[in-house]
Residue frames as a rotation matrix with the C-alpha (Angstrom) as fourth column:
MET 1
0.178 0.291 0.940 4.74
0.319 -0.921 0.224 -13.87
0.931 0.260 -0.256 0.82
VAL 2
-0.640 -0.466 -0.611 6.00
0.735 -0.142 -0.663 -11.68
0.222 -0.873 0.433 3.67
GLU 3
0.391 0.771 0.503 3.68
0.360 -0.631 0.687 -9.51
0.847 -0.087 -0.524 5.78
PHE 4
-0.783 -0.614 -0.102 4.39
0.369 -0.325 -0.871 -7.10
0.501 -0.719 0.481 8.61
ILE 5
0.455 0.877 -0.156 2.10
0.640 -0.200 0.742 -6.31
0.619 -0.438 -0.652 11.53
GLU 6
-0.109 -0.526 0.843 3.14
-0.137 -0.832 -0.537 -2.99
0.985 -0.174 0.018 13.04
ASP 7
0.435 0.344 0.832 1.48
-0.853 -0.139 0.503 -3.69
0.289 -0.929 0.233 16.39
GLY 8
0.817 -0.199 0.541 3.95
-0.189 0.794 0.578 -6.06
-0.544 -0.575 0.611 18.03
HIS 9
0.091 -0.818 -0.568 6.56
-0.959 -0.225 0.170 -5.74
-0.267 0.530 -0.805 15.25
ILE 10
0.066 0.075 0.995 5.60
-0.113 0.991 -0.067 -9.17
-0.991 -0.108 0.074 13.82
TYR 11
-0.417 -0.224 -0.881 6.68
-0.900 -0.034 0.435 -10.65
-0.127 0.974 -0.187 10.50
LEU 12
0.317 0.540 0.779 4.73
-0.244 0.841 -0.483 -13.43
-0.916 -0.037 0.399 8.82
ILE 13
-0.685 -0.408 -0.604 5.85
-0.707 0.171 0.687 -15.60
-0.177 0.897 -0.405 5.92
ASP 14
-0.570 0.594 -0.569 2.89
-0.182 0.584 0.791 -17.34
0.802 0.554 -0.224 4.28
GLY 15
0.413 0.878 0.244 0.89
-0.350 -0.094 0.932 -16.66
0.841 -0.470 0.268 7.46
VAL 16
0.626 -0.279 -0.728 3.49
0.686 0.641 0.345 -18.10
0.371 -0.715 0.593 9.86
ILE 17
0.946 -0.303 0.120 5.27
-0.322 -0.818 0.477 -15.87
-0.046 -0.489 -0.871 12.40
VAL 18
0.492 -0.866 -0.087 9.04
0.709 0.457 -0.537 -15.75
0.505 0.202 0.839 11.87
PRO 19
0.258 -0.461 -0.849 11.75
0.747 -0.462 0.478 -13.96
-0.613 -0.757 0.225 13.82
SER 20
0.998 -0.009 0.063 12.83
0.028 -0.823 -0.568 -10.52
0.057 0.568 -0.821 12.71
VAL 21
0.213 -0.970 0.121 16.40
0.396 -0.027 -0.918 -9.47
0.893 0.243 0.378 12.01
SER 22
0.058 -0.134 0.989 16.07
-0.702 -0.710 -0.055 -7.41
0.710 -0.691 -0.136 15.22
GLU 23
0.859 0.296 0.417 15.38
-0.508 0.596 0.622 -10.61
-0.065 -0.746 0.663 17.18
LEU 24
0.730 -0.673 -0.121 18.46
0.560 0.690 -0.459 -12.27
0.393 0.267 0.880 15.69
LEU 25
-0.039 -0.759 0.649 20.52
0.018 -0.650 -0.759 -9.22
0.999 -0.019 0.039 16.64
HIS 26
0.385 0.246 0.889 19.12
-0.850 -0.281 0.446 -9.28
0.359 -0.928 0.100 20.18
PHE 27
0.997 -0.063 -0.044 20.18
0.073 0.961 0.267 -12.95
0.026 -0.269 0.963 20.36
ILE 28
0.314 -0.943 0.112 23.74
0.655 0.130 -0.744 -11.97
0.687 0.308 0.658 19.37
PHE 29
-0.710 -0.510 0.485 23.82
0.092 -0.750 -0.655 -8.82
0.698 -0.420 0.580 21.53
PRO 30
-0.024 0.840 -0.542 21.49
0.772 0.360 0.523 -9.65
0.635 -0.406 -0.658 24.46
ASN 31
0.188 0.060 -0.980 22.61
0.898 -0.416 0.147 -6.78
-0.399 -0.908 -0.133 26.70
LYS 32
-0.437 -0.452 0.778 23.08
0.804 -0.585 0.112 -4.03
0.404 0.674 0.619 24.11
TYR 33
-0.289 0.412 0.864 20.42
-0.135 -0.911 0.389 -1.75
0.948 -0.004 0.319 25.61
ALA 34
0.039 0.330 -0.943 20.20
0.756 0.608 0.244 -3.28
0.654 -0.722 -0.225 29.10
ASN 35
-0.373 -0.295 -0.880 21.41
0.883 -0.404 -0.239 -0.18
-0.285 -0.866 0.411 30.98
ILE 36
-0.975 0.083 0.204 19.42
0.015 -0.900 0.436 2.41
0.220 0.428 0.876 29.04
ASP 37
-0.600 0.797 -0.075 16.11
-0.097 -0.165 -0.981 3.70
-0.794 -0.581 0.176 30.36
GLU 38
-0.348 0.542 0.765 13.14
0.841 0.541 0.000 2.61
-0.414 0.643 -0.644 28.23
LYS 39
0.676 0.611 -0.413 11.88
0.409 -0.777 -0.479 6.19
-0.613 0.155 -0.775 27.88
ILE 40
0.046 -0.763 -0.644 15.26
-0.518 -0.570 0.638 7.27
-0.854 0.304 -0.421 26.46
LEU 41
-0.755 -0.309 0.579 15.27
0.225 0.706 0.671 4.31
-0.616 0.637 -0.464 24.06
ASN 42
0.106 0.902 0.420 11.76
0.886 0.107 -0.452 5.17
-0.452 0.419 -0.787 22.87
ASN 43
0.655 0.081 -0.751 12.71
-0.052 -0.987 -0.151 8.84
-0.754 0.138 -0.642 22.34
LYS 44
-0.377 -0.886 -0.272 15.80
-0.474 -0.067 0.878 7.82
-0.796 0.460 -0.395 20.34
ALA 45
-0.621 0.219 0.752 13.80
0.593 0.758 0.269 5.33
-0.511 0.614 -0.601 18.27
ASN 46
0.500 0.865 -0.050 11.16
0.669 -0.422 -0.612 7.98
-0.551 0.272 -0.789 17.53
TYR 47
0.332 -0.488 -0.807 13.84
-0.418 -0.843 0.338 10.49
-0.846 0.225 -0.484 16.53
GLY 48
-0.705 -0.685 0.183 15.44
-0.198 0.438 0.877 7.94
-0.681 0.581 -0.445 14.18
SER 49
-0.257 0.706 0.660 12.07
0.801 0.537 -0.264 6.96
-0.541 0.461 -0.704 12.68
ILE 50
0.703 0.527 -0.477 11.30
0.234 -0.805 -0.545 10.57
-0.671 0.272 -0.690 11.79
VAL 51
-0.054 -0.806 -0.589 14.74
-0.630 -0.430 0.646 11.03
-0.774 0.406 -0.485 10.17
HIS 52
-0.742 -0.157 0.652 14.24
0.272 0.818 0.507 7.80
-0.613 0.553 -0.564 8.20
LYS 53
0.207 0.928 0.310 10.81
0.810 0.016 -0.587 8.99
-0.549 0.372 -0.748 7.04
ALA 54
0.576 -0.049 -0.816 12.22
-0.219 -0.971 -0.096 12.40
-0.788 0.234 -0.570 6.06
ILE 55
-0.533 -0.830 -0.165 14.92
-0.460 0.121 0.880 10.75
-0.710 0.545 -0.446 3.93
GLU 56
-0.548 0.424 0.721 12.34
0.656 0.753 0.057 8.47
-0.519 0.504 -0.691 2.31
CYS 57
0.567 0.806 -0.173 10.08
0.565 -0.533 -0.630 11.46
-0.600 0.259 -0.757 1.53
TYR 58
0.204 -0.589 -0.782 13.04
-0.473 -0.759 0.448 13.49
-0.857 0.279 -0.433 0.26
GLU 59
-0.779 -0.577 0.246 14.01
-0.121 0.524 0.843 10.69
-0.615 0.627 -0.478 -2.15
GLN 60
-0.421 0.708 0.566 10.43
0.869 0.494 0.028 10.24
-0.260 0.504 -0.824 -3.37
LYS 61
-0.924 -0.005 0.382 9.98
0.143 -0.931 0.335 14.02
0.354 0.364 0.861 -3.70
GLU 62
0.104 0.961 -0.258 7.07
0.700 0.113 0.705 13.94
0.707 -0.254 -0.660 -1.25
THR 63
0.459 0.144 0.876 6.15
-0.398 -0.849 0.349 16.41
0.794 -0.509 -0.332 1.47
LEU 64
-0.576 -0.763 -0.293 8.52
0.012 0.351 -0.936 16.07
0.817 -0.543 -0.193 4.41
PRO 65
0.324 0.622 -0.713 7.20
0.802 0.218 0.556 15.24
0.501 -0.752 -0.428 7.87
LYS 66
0.845 -0.023 0.534 7.40
-0.257 -0.894 0.368 17.95
0.469 -0.448 -0.761 10.52
LEU 67
0.254 -0.866 -0.431 11.03
0.698 0.473 -0.538 18.11
0.670 -0.165 0.724 11.64
ASP 68
0.887 -0.147 -0.438 12.68
0.260 -0.624 0.736 19.72
-0.382 -0.767 -0.516 14.64
LEU 69
0.684 -0.653 -0.324 16.02
-0.723 -0.667 -0.180 21.54
-0.099 0.357 -0.929 14.15
ASN 70
-0.205 -0.799 0.565 18.10
-0.628 0.550 0.551 18.44
-0.751 -0.242 -0.614 14.90
GLN 71
0.168 0.356 0.919 16.11
0.430 0.813 -0.394 16.28
-0.887 0.461 -0.017 12.48
GLU 72
0.982 0.155 -0.107 16.40
-0.007 -0.540 -0.842 18.97
-0.189 0.828 -0.529 9.82
PHE 73
0.274 -0.958 -0.088 20.16
-0.901 -0.288 0.325 19.07
-0.337 -0.010 -0.942 10.42
SER 74
-0.239 -0.329 0.913 20.32
-0.127 0.943 0.306 15.27
-0.963 -0.043 -0.268 10.02
LEU 75
0.643 0.529 0.554 18.41
0.495 0.265 -0.828 15.46
-0.584 0.806 -0.091 6.74
ASN 76
0.876 -0.372 -0.308 20.78
-0.479 -0.749 -0.457 18.17
-0.061 0.548 -0.834 5.48
GLN 77
-0.088 -0.929 0.359 23.74
-0.754 0.297 0.585 15.97
-0.651 -0.219 -0.727 6.45
TYR 78
0.121 0.223 0.967 22.18
0.337 0.907 -0.251 13.12
-0.934 0.357 0.034 4.47
VAL 79
0.956 0.285 0.069 21.86
0.172 -0.351 -0.920 15.36
-0.238 0.892 -0.385 1.39
LYS 80
0.480 -0.855 -0.197 25.53
-0.856 -0.505 0.106 16.38
-0.190 0.118 -0.975 1.71
ILE 81
-0.271 -0.548 0.791 26.62
-0.356 0.821 0.447 12.72
-0.894 -0.161 -0.417 2.01
LYS 82
0.479 0.562 0.675 24.41
0.441 0.511 -0.738 11.82
-0.760 0.650 -0.003 -0.96
ASN 83
0.979 -0.077 -0.187 25.90
-0.194 -0.625 -0.757 14.53
-0.059 0.777 -0.627 -3.16
LYS 84
0.230 -0.970 0.081 29.51
-0.908 -0.184 0.377 13.91
-0.350 -0.160 -0.923 -2.08
ASN 85
-0.536 -0.452 0.713 29.27
-0.335 0.889 0.311 10.13
-0.774 -0.072 -0.628 -2.74
ASN 86
-0.637 0.307 -0.707 27.07
-0.748 -0.024 0.664 10.18
0.187 0.951 0.245 -5.86
ILE 87
-0.824 0.399 0.403 24.36
0.076 0.782 -0.619 8.13
-0.562 -0.479 -0.674 -4.11
GLU 88
-0.571 0.689 -0.446 21.61
-0.720 -0.160 0.675 7.07
0.393 0.707 0.588 -6.51
VAL 89
-0.503 0.444 0.742 18.83
-0.558 0.489 -0.671 5.42
-0.660 -0.751 0.002 -4.51
GLN 90
-0.831 0.190 -0.523 17.39
-0.341 0.569 0.748 2.28
0.440 0.800 -0.408 -6.17
ALA 91
0.096 0.862 -0.498 15.01
0.282 0.456 0.844 1.08
0.955 -0.221 -0.199 -3.41
GLN 92
-0.691 -0.236 0.683 14.00
-0.540 -0.459 -0.705 2.04
0.480 -0.856 0.189 0.12
GLU 93
-0.377 0.566 0.733 12.24
-0.826 0.154 -0.543 0.33
-0.420 -0.810 0.410 3.02
LEU 94
-0.061 0.260 -0.964 12.17
-0.767 0.605 0.211 -3.03
0.638 0.752 0.163 1.26
MET 95
0.445 0.267 0.855 10.73
-0.778 0.588 0.222 -6.03
-0.443 -0.764 0.469 3.14
ILE 96
-0.098 -0.554 -0.827 12.91
-0.754 0.583 -0.302 -9.10
0.649 0.594 -0.475 2.75
TYR 97
0.643 0.252 0.723 13.04
-0.689 0.604 0.402 -12.61
-0.336 -0.756 0.562 4.18
TYR 98
-0.468 -0.802 -0.372 15.34
-0.864 0.503 0.001 -15.61
0.186 0.322 -0.928 4.21
LYS 99
-0.777 0.290 -0.559 13.53
0.151 0.948 0.282 -18.87
0.612 0.135 -0.780 3.49
ASN 100
0.417 0.907 0.053 11.09
0.146 -0.125 0.981 -19.28
0.897 -0.402 -0.185 6.38
LEU 101
0.022 -0.585 -0.811 13.75
0.904 0.358 -0.234 -18.42
0.427 -0.728 0.537 8.97
TYR 102
-0.290 -0.053 -0.956 13.65
0.645 -0.749 -0.154 -14.63
-0.707 -0.661 0.251 9.41
ALA 103
0.282 0.405 0.870 12.39
0.883 -0.464 -0.070 -11.40
0.375 0.788 -0.488 7.88
GLY 104
-0.203 -0.347 -0.916 13.13
0.675 -0.727 0.126 -7.71
-0.710 -0.592 0.382 8.06
ARG 105
0.861 0.424 0.281 13.03
0.503 -0.624 -0.598 -4.38
-0.078 0.656 -0.750 6.31
LEU 106
-0.189 -0.982 0.019 16.22
0.957 -0.180 0.226 -2.96
-0.219 0.061 0.974 4.82
ASP 107
0.093 0.187 -0.978 16.68
0.285 -0.946 -0.154 0.81
-0.954 -0.265 -0.141 4.64
MET 108
0.622 0.052 -0.781 18.19
-0.566 -0.660 -0.495 1.39
-0.541 0.750 -0.381 1.23
ILE 109
0.212 -0.601 0.771 19.76
0.777 0.581 0.240 -0.07
-0.592 0.548 0.590 -1.88
ALA 110
0.866 0.037 -0.498 21.76
-0.179 -0.908 -0.378 2.50
-0.467 0.416 -0.780 -3.84
ILE 111
0.513 -0.791 0.334 24.61
0.725 0.191 -0.662 3.00
0.460 0.581 0.671 -6.23
VAL 112
0.886 -0.318 -0.336 27.36
0.044 -0.665 0.745 4.67
-0.461 -0.675 -0.576 -4.20
ASN 113
0.110 -0.867 -0.485 30.29
-0.733 -0.400 0.549 6.06
-0.671 0.296 -0.680 -6.18
GLY 114
-0.103 -0.077 -0.992 29.40
-0.952 0.297 0.076 3.59
0.289 0.952 -0.104 -8.93
ALA 115
-0.914 -0.275 -0.299 29.09
-0.178 0.933 -0.314 0.51
0.366 -0.234 -0.901 -6.68
LEU 116
0.119 0.979 -0.166 25.76
-0.255 0.191 0.948 -1.25
0.960 -0.071 0.272 -6.03
SER 117
-0.846 -0.530 0.064 25.45
-0.100 0.039 -0.994 -1.07
0.524 -0.847 -0.085 -2.25
LEU 118
0.223 0.834 -0.505 23.25
0.620 0.278 0.734 -1.97
0.752 -0.477 -0.455 0.69
LEU 119
-0.669 -0.465 0.580 22.89
-0.030 -0.762 -0.646 0.83
0.743 -0.450 0.496 3.23
ASP 120
0.150 0.685 -0.713 21.46
0.917 0.173 0.359 1.30
0.369 -0.708 -0.602 6.70
ILE 121
-0.023 -0.061 0.998 20.69
-0.065 -0.996 -0.062 4.69
0.998 -0.066 0.019 8.20
LYS 122
0.052 -0.031 -0.998 21.70
0.939 0.341 0.039 5.19
0.339 -0.940 0.047 11.83
THR 123
0.361 0.114 0.925 21.07
-0.066 -0.987 0.148 8.20
0.930 -0.114 -0.349 14.07
THR 124
0.770 -0.096 -0.631 22.82
0.609 0.407 0.681 6.76
0.191 -0.908 0.372 17.13
SER 125
0.885 -0.465 -0.002 25.39
-0.428 -0.818 0.385 8.79
-0.181 -0.340 -0.923 19.08
THR 126
-0.271 -0.948 0.167 28.01
-0.682 0.311 0.662 6.08
-0.679 0.066 -0.731 18.50
LEU 127
0.391 0.354 -0.850 28.22
-0.889 0.383 -0.249 3.75
0.237 0.853 0.464 15.54
ASP 128
0.127 -0.262 0.957 28.36
-0.514 0.807 0.290 0.05
-0.848 -0.529 -0.032 16.39
LYS 129
-0.131 -0.268 -0.954 30.08
-0.991 0.069 0.117 -1.41
0.034 0.961 -0.275 13.32
GLU 130
-0.970 -0.219 0.103 29.95
-0.229 0.968 -0.100 -4.98
-0.078 -0.121 -0.990 14.65
TYR 131
-0.312 0.941 0.130 26.19
0.114 0.172 -0.978 -4.76
-0.943 -0.290 -0.161 15.13
LEU 132
0.324 0.414 -0.851 25.79
-0.705 -0.495 -0.508 -3.24
-0.631 0.764 0.131 11.66
SER 133
-0.630 -0.621 -0.466 27.98
-0.776 0.493 0.393 -5.94
-0.014 0.609 -0.793 10.14
TRP 134
-0.855 0.394 0.339 25.54
0.266 0.892 -0.365 -8.60
-0.446 -0.222 -0.867 11.36
GLN 135
0.007 0.948 -0.319 22.45
0.025 -0.319 -0.948 -6.55
-1.000 -0.001 -0.026 10.48
LEU 136
0.176 0.032 -0.984 23.48
-0.881 -0.440 -0.172 -5.71
-0.439 0.897 -0.050 6.92
SER 137
-0.823 -0.522 -0.225 24.81
-0.569 0.746 0.346 -9.24
-0.013 0.413 -0.911 6.32
PHE 138
-0.601 0.702 0.381 21.46
0.351 0.661 -0.663 -10.77
-0.718 -0.265 -0.644 7.35
TYR 139
0.321 0.720 -0.615 19.66
-0.291 -0.543 -0.788 -8.32
-0.901 0.432 0.036 5.04
GLU 140
-0.208 -0.499 -0.841 22.03
-0.953 -0.091 0.290 -9.11
-0.221 0.862 -0.457 2.20
LEU 141
-0.952 -0.140 0.273 21.58
-0.119 0.989 0.091 -12.88
-0.283 0.054 -0.958 2.61
ALA 142
-0.178 0.971 0.161 17.80
0.360 0.217 -0.907 -12.49
-0.916 -0.104 -0.389 2.51
TYR 143
0.345 0.280 -0.896 17.88
-0.598 -0.670 -0.440 -10.18
-0.724 0.687 -0.064 -0.48
MET 144
-0.569 -0.654 -0.498 20.18
-0.810 0.342 0.477 -12.55
-0.141 0.675 -0.724 -2.39
SER 145
-0.857 0.253 0.449 17.93
0.173 0.962 -0.212 -15.53
-0.486 -0.103 -0.868 -1.64
ILE 146
0.154 0.976 -0.154 14.80
0.187 -0.182 -0.965 -13.73
-0.970 0.120 -0.210 -2.91
TYR 147
0.703 0.169 -0.691 16.24
-0.485 -0.597 -0.639 -12.12
-0.521 0.784 -0.337 -6.02
GLY 148
0.767 -0.427 0.480 19.00
0.550 0.822 -0.147 -14.60
-0.331 0.377 0.865 -6.87
THR 149
0.847 -0.465 0.257 21.56
-0.217 -0.744 -0.632 -11.84
0.486 0.480 -0.731 -7.03
PRO 150
0.030 -0.901 -0.433 25.26
0.662 0.342 -0.667 -11.89
0.749 -0.267 0.607 -6.09
GLN 151
0.041 -0.094 -0.995 26.50
0.936 -0.344 0.071 -10.01
-0.349 -0.934 0.074 -3.05
PHE 152
0.982 0.190 0.010 26.36
0.188 -0.956 -0.224 -6.24
-0.033 0.222 -0.975 -3.05
GLU 153
0.319 -0.916 0.242 29.64
0.381 -0.110 -0.918 -4.60
0.868 0.385 0.314 -3.94
LYS 154
-0.777 -0.555 0.297 29.64
-0.002 -0.470 -0.883 -2.62
0.630 -0.686 0.364 -0.68
LEU 155
0.255 0.775 -0.579 27.80
0.847 0.110 0.521 -2.40
0.467 -0.623 -0.628 2.64
TYR 156
-0.660 -0.475 0.582 27.49
0.223 -0.864 -0.452 1.04
0.717 -0.169 0.676 4.24
ALA 157
0.015 0.637 -0.771 26.07
0.964 -0.213 -0.157 2.91
-0.265 -0.741 -0.617 7.18
ILE 158
-0.164 0.025 0.986 24.82
0.283 -0.956 0.072 6.42
0.945 0.291 0.150 6.63
TRP 159
-0.210 -0.039 -0.977 25.56
0.972 0.101 -0.213 7.70
0.107 -0.994 0.017 10.11
LEU 160
-0.133 0.304 0.943 23.63
0.172 -0.930 0.324 10.81
0.976 0.206 0.072 11.12
PRO 161
-0.412 -0.034 -0.911 24.36
0.895 0.173 -0.411 11.41
0.171 -0.984 -0.041 14.81
LYS 162
0.667 0.745 -0.021 22.19
0.720 -0.636 0.278 14.04
0.194 -0.201 -0.960 16.46
LYS 163
0.952 -0.204 -0.227 23.85
-0.120 -0.934 0.337 17.50
-0.281 -0.294 -0.914 16.40
ASP 164
0.000 -0.997 0.075 26.97
-0.177 0.074 0.982 16.20
-0.984 -0.013 -0.176 14.61
TYR 165
-0.141 -0.133 -0.981 28.26
-0.962 -0.217 0.168 15.85
-0.235 0.967 -0.097 11.07
GLY 166
0.791 0.507 0.342 27.10
-0.385 0.847 -0.366 12.81
-0.475 0.157 0.866 9.14
GLN 167
-0.368 -0.920 -0.132 29.39
-0.786 0.232 0.573 10.18
-0.497 0.314 -0.809 7.65
LEU 168
0.727 0.376 -0.575 29.26
-0.618 0.723 -0.309 7.38
0.300 0.580 0.758 5.13
VAL 169
-0.100 -0.744 0.660 30.97
-0.903 0.346 0.253 4.41
-0.417 -0.571 -0.707 6.81
GLU 170
-0.022 0.031 -0.999 31.85
-0.682 0.730 0.038 1.19
0.731 0.683 0.006 5.00
ILE 171
0.283 0.232 0.931 30.81
-0.872 0.466 0.149 -1.94
-0.399 -0.854 0.334 6.93
GLU 172
-0.751 -0.586 -0.304 32.40
-0.655 0.720 0.231 -5.38
0.083 0.373 -0.924 6.64
ARG 173
0.320 0.874 -0.365 30.14
-0.783 0.461 0.417 -8.32
0.533 0.152 0.832 5.88
LYS 174
0.010 -0.195 0.981 29.96
-0.755 0.642 0.135 -11.47
-0.656 -0.742 -0.141 7.97
PRO 175
-0.855 -0.335 -0.395 30.83
-0.513 0.651 0.559 -14.79
0.069 0.681 -0.729 6.32
LEU 176
-0.053 0.893 -0.446 27.90
-0.687 0.291 0.665 -16.98
0.724 0.342 0.599 5.27
ASN 177
-0.204 -0.054 -0.977 28.88
0.369 0.921 -0.128 -19.80
0.907 -0.387 -0.168 7.65
GLU 178
-0.969 -0.142 -0.202 28.68
0.241 -0.361 -0.901 -17.38
0.055 -0.922 0.384 10.61
LEU 179
-0.559 0.829 0.021 25.23
-0.817 -0.555 0.155 -16.15
0.140 0.070 0.988 9.58
LEU 180
0.096 0.600 -0.794 23.95
-0.398 0.754 0.522 -19.71
0.912 0.266 0.312 9.21
ARG 181
-0.602 -0.378 -0.704 25.48
0.469 0.546 -0.694 -20.70
0.647 -0.747 -0.151 12.57
VAL 182
-0.962 0.259 0.083 23.63
-0.238 -0.654 -0.718 -17.88
-0.132 -0.711 0.691 14.38
ILE 183
-0.205 0.937 -0.283 20.34
-0.890 -0.058 0.453 -18.73
0.408 0.345 0.845 12.65
LYS 184
-0.046 0.125 -0.991 20.75
0.035 0.992 0.123 -22.39
0.998 -0.029 -0.050 13.69
GLU 185
-0.825 -0.326 -0.463 21.62
0.457 0.098 -0.884 -21.51
0.333 -0.940 0.068 17.31
PHE 186
-0.781 0.603 0.161 18.71
-0.624 -0.745 -0.236 -19.07
-0.022 -0.285 0.958 17.49
ASN 187
0.033 0.837 -0.547 16.27
-0.728 0.395 0.560 -21.72
0.685 0.380 0.622 16.23
GLU 188
-0.297 -0.210 -0.932 17.65
0.353 0.882 -0.312 -24.34
0.887 -0.421 -0.187 18.62
ARG 189
-0.994 -0.066 -0.093 17.13
0.111 -0.399 -0.910 -21.96
0.023 -0.914 0.404 21.55
GLU 190
-0.471 0.882 -0.028 13.59
-0.868 -0.457 0.192 -21.21
0.157 0.115 0.981 20.38
LEU 191
0.052 0.464 -0.884 12.79
-0.284 0.856 0.433 -24.94
0.957 0.229 0.176 20.26
GLU 192
-0.670 -0.380 -0.637 14.14
0.481 0.432 -0.763 -25.40
0.565 -0.818 -0.107 23.80
ASN 193
-0.965 0.263 0.020 11.84
-0.206 -0.703 -0.681 -22.62
-0.165 -0.661 0.732 25.01
LEU 194
-0.384 0.869 -0.311 8.69
-0.544 0.059 0.837 -24.26
0.746 0.491 0.451 23.61
């Protein structure tokens, strides 16, 4: 059973702390945010969280959170992308884990233009497809291991940059051997640091 403790962003599997997908990504991209002020990072993360919540509420036909003009624009861009690509949401904000090695929370599973797809929502000013390739591939591996399903037909980013038009961007998956190599290297480094 997977649990999440918001304070500290901690995942537990059967009561044992495991790394998050974010930690694996930080291992692969150690300097991704090194030159960005922490206050700016926090503001961007907060902005993205509100847009994510608005999309979740929109899909569940719940009351939307309070949005500023930019967040409202991002939500409207999402709706346009959804309608243009026949996106039928199947699940949102689903906690997943891979064995006892890592855990995370994927944004969305949906049928996109008839194809069962795994999607991540990004509000960044630039879209890092390499980063997303790793992120979505780790999510897919975990989802497949839990539910015994084949790979998704497609991996996508729903890119909603602030003050700009949104896009649906197809993302390439990483091969299984590369994912397992990173997990092994991450665990070896963790053991060295004990």
